[in-house]
N, C-alpha and C positions, 0 to 999 in steps of 0.2 A: 266305513260304511255303516249304515244304520242296521241294526238286527233285530231290536224289539220292535213290536207293533207301534208302540208309543213314539220311538225314534223315527220310524218310517213315516208315521203321519206327521211328525214336526218337520221332517224334510220336504214332505209335500207342501205343507202349509207355508214354510219358508220360501219355497220356490215360487209360490203364488203371490205372496207378499212381496218379493222381490220384483217381480214383474210389475205389480200395481204401483210400487214406489217409484220404479224406474221411469214408468209413464209419467207420474206426478212431477218427478224432478224435470223430466224433458219439457212438460208443458210449462212449469214455472220458468225455465230457462227461455223458452221462446217468448214469454210475456216480457221478461227483462231484456232480452234482445231487441225487441220492438222498440221499447223505451230509449234504449242506447242508440238505435239506429236514427230514431226520430231527433234525438239530441245532436248526432253527428251531422244529420242533414240541416240542422238550423232551424227547423219548423217547431216553434214554441207551442202552437196550439195542438199539434199531432202529439208532442212530446208529453203535454200535460193530460190529453186523453189516454195515451198509451200507459201513463203512470196511474192514472185512476182505474184502469182496467187490471194492472199488474198487482196493485196494493192487496185486493182481496184474494187473489191467486197465491201471493206469497203468504198471506196470513193463514191461508187454508193448508198450506204446507207445514205450517207450526202445529195446527190442530190435529193434523193426520200423523204428525211425528216424523216427517220426512226431513225437516229442517229445525235447527235450533231456535228459539225465540230471539236471542240476541242477534243471530246472524241476520235474520229477516229484517229486524229492526235497523240493524245497521245498513242494509241494502236499501230499504225504503228511505232511510234518511239521507244517504249519499245520492240516490236518483232524485229525490225532491229537491236537494240543494242545487244538483246540476240543472234541473228544470227551472228552478227559480232563477238561476244566474242567466240561464238563456232568455228568459223573458224580460230581464232588466235591460 
């Protein structure tokens, strides 16, 4: 349990950051899920548009410190490859 004023403040800050980061991760997962659903349905145009919408959202996750740079790079690469294969 936090005892000093500083540790109490840090606990409050951590709680707030946790809520914000949780919302960000959830939002990112929603965008990725939309791309995967479009791929599963076989709609190449919808998948391409969904990927274009998801890419900046994933990149924002990196700048905000929610996700690691390499993780996002890998996810975008794999989604892009699947979308490209769908269009071919």
